[in-house]
C-alpha positions as MATLAB code, in Angstrom:
seq = 'MRSEPVKIRSTSFGLVIFLFLTGSVEASTFTVNSLADDASAADVMPGDGLCADSFNSCTLRAAIMEANALAGDDFIEFSVTGTIDLDSAVGPLPSITDYLVIDGTTAPGFNVSGTDIDEAPPVLIIDGQNLGGSTADGLRFSGAATSFSEIQSIAIRNFPDNGIESINAADSLIIQGCDLNGNSDSGIFALNTDFHVIGRTYGIFTSEFIGRGNLIANNENAGILLSSSNSNTLFGNFIGVLADETAAPGNDGNGLTIIGDDNVIGFFDEDEIGGNLIGGNQGHGLRIAGDDNTIYANRIGTGLRPAFFGNAQDGILITGSNNRIGAAAANSSNFIANNGRGIAVGSDFSSGFATVIENNRIGISTVALGNTSHGIHVESGDQLSVINNLVINNGGHGIWIEADDAIVRGNSIGVVGTQRQGNALNGVFLDGSSGSIIGGDDPLHSNIIGDNGAPGPPATGGMR';
ca = [
       0.178    0.134    0.079;
       1.219    3.796   -0.868;
       1.348    6.585    1.254;
       0.124    9.842    0.309;
       1.948   11.553   -3.225;
       5.047   13.037   -2.600;
       6.012   16.447   -0.914;
       8.850   19.228   -2.174;
       9.880   22.052   -0.257;
      12.012   24.581   -1.879;
      14.769   26.353    0.581;
      13.649   30.123    1.929;
      13.440   32.824   -0.428;
      16.600   34.651    0.951;
      18.692   31.826   -0.215;
      16.606   31.529   -3.630;
      18.035   35.124   -4.407;
      21.252   34.640   -2.997;
      21.744   31.226   -5.507;
      20.542   33.184   -8.568;
      22.394   36.157   -7.546;
      25.955   33.847   -7.476;
      23.907   31.637  -10.861;
      23.835   28.902   -8.707;
      20.441   26.770   -8.822;
      18.100   26.338   -6.403;
      18.408   23.856   -3.658;
      14.964   21.154   -3.016;
      14.004   19.489    0.345;
      12.514   16.205   -0.905;
      10.195   14.350    1.636;
       9.489   10.832    1.571;
       6.690    9.335    2.269;
       6.683    5.725    1.374;
       9.323    2.697    2.957;
       8.390    0.537   -0.279;
      11.780   -0.330   -2.623;
      10.527   -2.647   -5.485;
      10.832   -2.233   -9.140;
       8.257    0.204   -9.138;
      10.109    2.452   -6.635;
      12.474    4.076   -9.092;
      11.680    7.975  -10.165;
      10.134    8.158  -12.779;
      11.459   11.374  -14.874;
      14.828   11.867  -12.997;
      15.692   15.940  -13.286;
      11.718   16.924  -13.461;
      11.948   18.657   -9.560;
       9.371   15.892   -8.299;
      10.160   13.251   -6.595;
       7.701   10.487   -7.761;
       7.608    6.585   -8.381;
       4.991    4.814  -10.208;
       2.556    4.800   -7.677;
       3.350    8.839   -7.745;
       4.973    8.224   -3.622;
       8.060    9.285   -3.143;
      10.661    6.617   -2.164;
      14.257    7.175   -0.667;
      15.517    5.414   -4.096;
      13.480    7.685   -5.748;
      14.407   10.531   -3.678;
      17.889    9.811   -4.584;
      17.626    9.775   -8.118;
      15.822   12.704   -8.331;
      18.795   14.666   -6.475;
      21.313   13.232   -8.655;
      19.750   14.611  -11.815;
      19.117   17.823  -10.274;
      22.130   20.631   -9.827;
      22.609   22.506   -6.413;
      22.171   21.813   -3.283;
      19.643   18.734   -2.160;
      17.848   17.675    1.026;
      16.167   14.535    1.756;
      13.507   14.475    4.847;
      10.716   12.323    6.160;
       7.522   11.660    7.051;
       7.342    8.219    7.464;
       9.591    6.137   10.338;
      10.468    2.027   10.073;
      12.789   -0.049    7.651;
      13.301    0.126    4.404;
      13.881   -2.789    3.106;
      15.997   -3.054    0.262;
      15.111   -5.230   -2.919;
      17.685   -7.984   -4.436;
      15.757   -7.581   -7.869;
      16.499   -3.767   -8.166;
      20.094   -4.005   -5.892;
      21.567   -1.249   -3.810;
      20.700    2.321   -3.476;
      22.332    4.810   -6.235;
      25.337    5.954   -5.750;
      25.299    9.542   -4.416;
      26.946   11.971   -6.851;
      25.970   15.813   -6.367;
      25.576   17.549   -2.800;
      22.670   15.510   -0.685;
      21.750   15.810    2.878;
      19.710   13.017    4.235;
      18.612   13.825    7.321;
      17.023   10.596    9.684;
      16.312   13.710   12.979;
      13.123   14.443   10.801;
      11.522   11.388   10.833;
       8.289   11.328   13.075;
       9.052    9.960   16.880;
      12.515   10.858   17.066;
      13.774   12.448   19.851;
      15.282   15.974   18.763;
      15.677   16.909   22.128;
      18.403   13.599   22.837;
      21.874   14.835   23.055;
      23.877   11.598   21.567;
      22.918    8.220   20.463;
      21.819    6.633   23.213;
      18.651    9.229   24.126;
      18.231    9.696   20.283;
      18.835    6.542   18.662;
      17.810    6.210   14.600;
      13.984    5.815   13.637;
      14.821    4.982    9.883;
      16.346    1.919    8.989;
      17.858    0.814    5.825;
      18.486   -2.833    5.068;
      20.361   -4.769    3.162;
      19.838   -7.810    4.057;
      17.899   -9.242    1.115;
      20.981   -7.712   -1.096;
      22.988  -10.734   -3.023;
      26.527  -10.041   -3.571;
      29.440   -8.163   -2.351;
      29.576   -4.645   -3.421;
      26.330   -2.846   -2.355;
      27.087   -0.815   -0.129;
      24.756    1.314    2.207;
      25.019    4.753    0.822;
      28.232    5.380   -1.656;
      29.158    9.076   -1.943;
      31.784    9.300   -5.415;
      33.157   12.333   -6.616;
      33.541   15.685   -5.649;
      30.343   17.462   -6.430;
      29.201   14.844   -2.956;
      31.782   17.259   -0.306;
      30.036   18.086    2.146;
      27.137   15.817    2.022;
      25.251   14.788    5.488;
      23.887   11.969    7.051;
      21.968   12.256   10.121;
      20.729   10.132   12.245;
      20.162    6.918    9.646;
      20.906    3.076   10.505;
      22.363    1.237    7.283;
      22.574   -2.161    8.462;
      23.557   -5.858    7.119;
      24.938   -4.893    3.985;
      26.644   -7.075    1.737;
      29.616   -4.597    1.835;
      30.049   -1.430    3.696;
      27.570    0.345    5.339;
      29.058    4.408    4.350;
      31.351    4.409    1.760;
      32.939    7.386    0.563;
      35.367    7.538   -2.898;
      36.856    9.802   -5.377;
      37.117   12.755   -4.186;
      34.349   12.513   -2.194;
      35.376   14.760    0.716;
      34.375   16.922    3.867;
      31.331   14.410    4.701;
      29.568   15.224    7.763;
      28.374   11.638    9.689;
      26.293   12.137   12.621;
      23.692   10.039   14.744;
      24.409    6.852   12.880;
      23.998    3.127   13.766;
      26.216    1.046   11.625;
      25.299   -2.491   12.392;
      25.690   -5.517   10.889;
      27.453   -4.875    7.566;
      29.331   -7.574    5.792;
      33.022   -5.076    5.454;
      33.287   -2.145    7.245;
      30.937    0.232    8.982;
      32.564    3.291    7.378;
      34.813    3.262    4.409;
      36.964    5.813    3.212;
      38.949    5.781    0.222;
      41.583    9.021   -1.052;
      38.901   11.253    0.854;
      39.562   13.888    3.095;
      38.166   16.377    5.654;
      35.377   14.081    7.054;
      33.487   14.876   10.424;
      32.631   11.560   11.842;
      30.238   12.004   14.844;
      30.423   15.076   17.284;
      31.939   18.402   16.531;
      32.669   21.336   18.692;
      31.274   24.976   17.939;
      34.129   27.424   18.629;
      31.727   30.644   19.083;
      29.001   28.402   21.049;
      31.699   26.550   23.183;
      29.569   23.521   23.015;
      29.059   20.469   20.939;
      26.922   20.263   17.980;
      25.538   16.683   16.481;
      25.134   13.441   18.038;
      28.035   10.465   17.463;
      27.708    7.520   15.555;
      27.449    3.581   17.339;
      29.211    1.306   14.824;
      29.339   -2.505   15.839;
      28.465   -5.916   14.470;
      30.542   -5.504   11.600;
      32.279   -8.423    9.839;
      35.912   -5.700    9.368;
      36.844   -2.381   10.814;
      34.565   -0.120   12.438;
      35.126    2.975   11.081;
      37.921    2.300    8.206;
      39.828    5.258    6.315;
      42.486    5.026    3.959;
      45.263    7.388    2.386;
      42.225    9.583    4.585;
      44.064   13.030    5.501;
      42.467   15.349    8.288;
      39.380   13.568    9.685;
      37.734   14.525   12.927;
      36.370   12.221   14.996;
      34.549   12.562   18.417;
      31.590   11.317   20.810;
      31.971    7.706   18.710;
      30.417    4.161   20.198;
      33.339    1.605   18.347;
      32.057   -1.691   19.325;
      30.293   -0.746   22.339;
      26.267    0.227   22.886;
      25.759    3.981   23.776;
      24.417    2.919   26.925;
      27.487    0.959   27.289;
      25.854   -2.595   28.961;
      27.186   -4.864   26.012;
      29.743   -4.629   23.919;
      29.327   -6.749   20.512;
      32.377   -5.038   18.769;
      33.438   -5.407   15.294;
      35.373   -8.129   13.975;
      38.332   -6.210   12.581;
      39.773   -3.348   14.110;
      37.488   -0.588   16.029;
      38.884    2.116   14.301;
      41.597    2.015   11.392;
      43.522    4.984    9.872;
      46.299    4.859    7.292;
      46.457    8.790    6.387;
      47.912   12.499    8.202;
      47.061   15.132   10.480;
      43.655   13.129   11.755;
      42.317   14.309   15.343;
      41.016   11.498   17.571;
      38.595   12.734   20.032;
      38.283   16.171   21.792;
      38.923   17.923   24.974;
      39.607   21.341   26.514;
      39.023   23.008   30.065;
      35.041   22.109   29.816;
      34.558   19.474   27.983;
      35.552   16.164   26.800;
      34.482   14.726   23.647;
      36.509   11.639   22.721;
      35.312    8.099   21.189;
      34.616    4.987   23.563;
      36.748    1.909   21.553;
      35.821   -1.344   22.999;
      34.887   -5.150   22.478;
      37.045   -5.499   18.964;
      38.344   -8.550   17.782;
      41.875   -6.726   16.228;
      42.958   -3.404   17.871;
      40.997   -0.608   19.460;
      42.768    2.122   17.299;
      45.035    1.095   14.568;
      47.209    4.317   13.008;
      50.351    4.524   10.204;
      50.699    8.096    9.569;
      52.078   11.179   10.694;
      51.154   14.279   13.125;
      47.636   12.382   14.167;
      46.493   13.351   17.125;
      44.819   10.948   20.295;
      42.943   12.165   22.677;
      40.111   11.853   26.092;
      39.561    8.480   24.473;
      38.399    5.320   26.593;
      39.633    2.512   25.031;
      38.741   -1.144   26.709;
      37.468    0.865   29.085;
      34.066    2.158   30.044;
      32.954    5.360   32.368;
      32.110    2.854   34.932;
      34.631    0.909   34.324;
      33.155   -1.470   32.663;
      35.221   -4.664   30.493;
      35.092   -4.151   27.261;
      38.928   -5.132   26.123;
      39.605   -5.171   22.673;
      41.254   -8.338   21.691;
      44.532   -7.499   20.309;
      46.521   -3.534   21.274;
      44.156   -0.336   22.709;
      46.567    1.336   20.159;
      48.994    0.384   17.568;
      50.403    3.698   15.868;
      53.485    4.087   13.329;
      54.646    6.912   11.678;
      55.834   10.175   12.413;
      55.078   12.803   15.147;
      52.126   11.524   16.553;
      50.916   12.721   20.156;
      48.591   10.265   22.559;
      46.884   12.695   25.089;
      48.884   15.860   26.503;
      49.220   17.978   29.537;
      45.909   18.927   30.104;
      43.955   17.033   32.439;
      40.739   16.261   30.006;
      43.479   15.011   27.147;
      44.542   11.715   28.794;
      43.375    8.414   27.170;
      42.066    5.638   29.801;
      43.141    2.431   28.086;
      42.872   -1.090   29.696;
      41.581   -4.822   28.773;
      43.457   -4.800   25.848;
      46.700   -7.306   24.702;
      49.145   -4.272   24.817;
      47.988   -0.923   25.952;
      49.777    1.110   23.552;
      52.560   -0.024   20.978;
      54.552    2.120   18.830;
      55.934    0.830   15.707;
      56.181   -2.570   14.574;
      58.164   -5.234   12.053;
      57.023   -3.392    9.273;
      57.251    0.119   10.168;
      58.890    2.038   12.895;
      57.473    5.215   15.037;
      59.430    8.655   15.029;
      59.767   11.359   17.551;
      55.507   10.428   19.282;
      54.525   11.512   22.413;
      53.277    9.854   24.731;
      51.797   12.099   27.630;
      49.203   12.103   30.761;
      47.631    8.570   29.412;
      45.909    5.992   32.652;
      47.117    2.907   31.290;
      45.390    0.698   33.264;
      42.728    1.621   36.241;
      43.118    2.115   40.032;
      39.692    1.972   41.439;
      39.262   -1.809   40.368;
      42.727   -2.878   39.944;
      42.697   -3.142   35.946;
      45.136   -3.319   33.735;
      45.991   -4.430   30.173;
      46.611   -8.268   29.666;
      50.020   -7.388   28.345;
      52.820   -4.532   28.267;
      51.746   -0.979   29.564;
      53.579    0.813   26.750;
      55.533   -1.121   24.159;
      58.513    0.907   22.213;
      58.899   -1.612   19.532;
      60.578    0.354   16.661;
      61.407    4.127   15.797;
      63.516    6.958   17.540;
      63.240    9.773   19.512;
      60.465    9.104   21.490;
      58.866   10.636   24.611;
      56.775    8.693   27.239;
      55.704   11.488   29.988;
      53.653   11.673   33.040;
      51.994    8.467   32.282;
      49.722    6.406   34.859;
      51.055    2.936   34.054;
      49.511    0.419   36.623;
      48.324   -3.165   37.073;
      49.158   -4.917   33.278;
      50.376   -8.001   32.604;
      53.765   -7.795   30.970;
      56.635   -5.125   31.468;
      54.696   -1.065   32.395;
      57.371    0.727   29.984;
      59.060   -1.764   27.746;
      61.687    0.013   25.325;
      63.385   -1.363   22.302;
      63.397    1.902   20.617;
      66.753    4.461   20.689;
      66.814    8.260   22.139;
      63.986    7.707   24.098;
      62.652   10.043   26.744;
      60.895    8.405   30.402;
      60.107   11.088   32.768;
      57.492   12.072   34.982;
      55.869    8.808   35.072;
      54.318    7.055   38.100;
      54.860    2.706   37.149;
      53.434   -0.093   39.440;
      51.990    2.950   41.902;
      49.451    5.136   42.834;
      50.040    7.461   45.428;
      50.373    4.819   48.425;
      48.836    2.247   46.463;
      50.547   -0.493   45.568;
      49.287   -1.775   41.646;
      52.178   -2.875   40.236;
      52.728   -4.598   36.983;
      53.966   -7.961   36.597;
      56.821   -7.958   35.028;
      59.871   -4.655   34.856;
      58.733   -1.280   35.793;
      60.920   -0.231   32.883;
      62.754   -2.457   30.670;
      65.049   -1.540   27.985;
      65.681   -3.678   25.537;
      68.829   -3.046   23.123;
      68.016    0.362   23.296;
      70.694    3.347   23.386;
      71.262    6.617   24.370;
      67.789    6.726   26.352;
      67.281    8.953   29.115;
      65.138    7.388   31.884;
      64.322    9.723   34.925;
      65.993   12.893   35.832;
      67.789   14.758   38.785;
      64.860   17.248   39.649;
      61.041   15.377   40.881;
      59.089   16.674   37.591;
      61.236   14.310   35.788;
      61.611   11.344   37.952;
      59.869    8.367   37.635;
      58.037    6.652   40.909;
      58.899    2.734   40.160;
      57.428   -0.054   42.630;
      55.618   -2.619   43.434;
      56.392   -4.271   39.985;
      57.032   -8.112   40.128;
      60.199   -8.491   38.085;
      62.417   -5.959   38.980;
      65.954   -7.517   37.281;
      69.255   -6.236   37.563;
      70.424   -3.781   37.713;
      68.039   -3.179   40.244;
      66.852    0.754   40.366;
      63.783    1.096   41.272;
      61.778   -1.838   39.451;
      64.082   -0.466   35.843;
      65.667   -3.206   33.670;
];
C-alpha cells in the first residue's frame, strides 16, 4: 500500500535570491513518504524536480535519483518511520553523485531533544539483508560534487559491503547520529577522501558540542576504515560498544583503522571531553599508520563505569612520525585497559619516530585493572617521549623500550600515591635501546617505580 503523494519544499526566499545572484540552482527538499523498495520504486522522470515513483510516492530510491539528476544542493527528509528493506531484484541504492543531506532527525518519533545516540537512536532504518553479492554499500558517495554532504541519524544495517562509503574525492562528509551495524565489510569506509567529520563537532564560537556520535558495531571488518585519508575528526563515537555501555558486541576487525595524516581522534578543552569509546573489537582498538595524528580523551577497552570492554589486540597500535597520544592538560588523558598491549609504537613493518605519549591512564586504579600484556611497548623507532603517564596493573612490563633515544620521565609505574598496583614484569625494561634517558635529577622528571613483579638486574626501583 503506497502512501500519500510526494511533498517538495524549496529553500527560503533569502537563499533563493542568493543562489540566483551567484548563478546557482535553487536547492530542493524531497520528503520520503514511502518505505517501499521494489521494481516500481524508481523515480519515473529524474530531473523534473518531482520525487515520484510509479505510484506517485516518494521512495528513498526515487529521492536519491532525483537529487542526482538536479544541479545544486538537495535535501532528503522523512514523513515516515520504519525500515526500508532493499529489494534484491533492483539492487543497492544509487551512488550519490551530488551534494545531498539525508536527515533522519525529521522522521516521526525521533527524539530531537536527545543529545546523543543513546537518547536519540535512529528511527529510520535502511536494511540490505536481502541484497546478494559482495559490492552493495548502504550509502555510497562518489565524486567531488558530493563534498560536504551529510548523513544524520540513519541506521544502516546488514549490507554485503560497507555501511557508508566515500570514494573518488567525495571529501568532507558529515556523519552524525548513525547506527552502522551488521555490515559485511566496514561500518564506514573512506578511500582517498579527506576532511570527514565522523561524530560530534565542537562549535568554536558556541563552546559546545553539535550533533551526535555514531554507534558502529557488529561489522565484519573494521568499525571505521579510513585509507589514504587525511585531516578527519572523530569525536564522541561508540565503536564496538553500545551507547548505554551495557554490552560490547565489537567489530570483527579493528575498531578504528586510519591510514593517513593529520587526523584528530577525540577532543578536549578545559570544560568538555569529546573522546570516543572503543571496545569489544576482535582486532586493535585503534590502528594508526601515518604522521601528525593526535589521539585525545578516548576510552579504549574501558567505559565510564569502568566496564570490561577490552579489544582482543592492542588498545592503540601506531606507526609513523610526530604522532601524539594524550597531552599535558588533565582532560586530554586516554584511559586504556583490558586490551592486549595498552599502547604499542612501531612494528615489524614500520617504526614510530618522535611519537609523544603523555598523561595517559594505562590501567585503572579503582578496580585494579590493566592490560593483559605490556602497558607501553615501543617496539621500533626513535626519539620518542613517554611523559607523565600512569602505568599500572598490566600483565607484562609497565614500559618496554626497544627503540633508541627515548625519553621516559615523570611517569608513575606500578604505584598510585601510596597504593601498590604493580605491573607483572619490570616497571621499565630497556631492550637493546641506546641513548635513552630514564628520569632526571629533579622531581618533575623523576619516574616513580615500584611494586612491579620482576625488577631484575640492575635493580634500580624496578627498572631494567
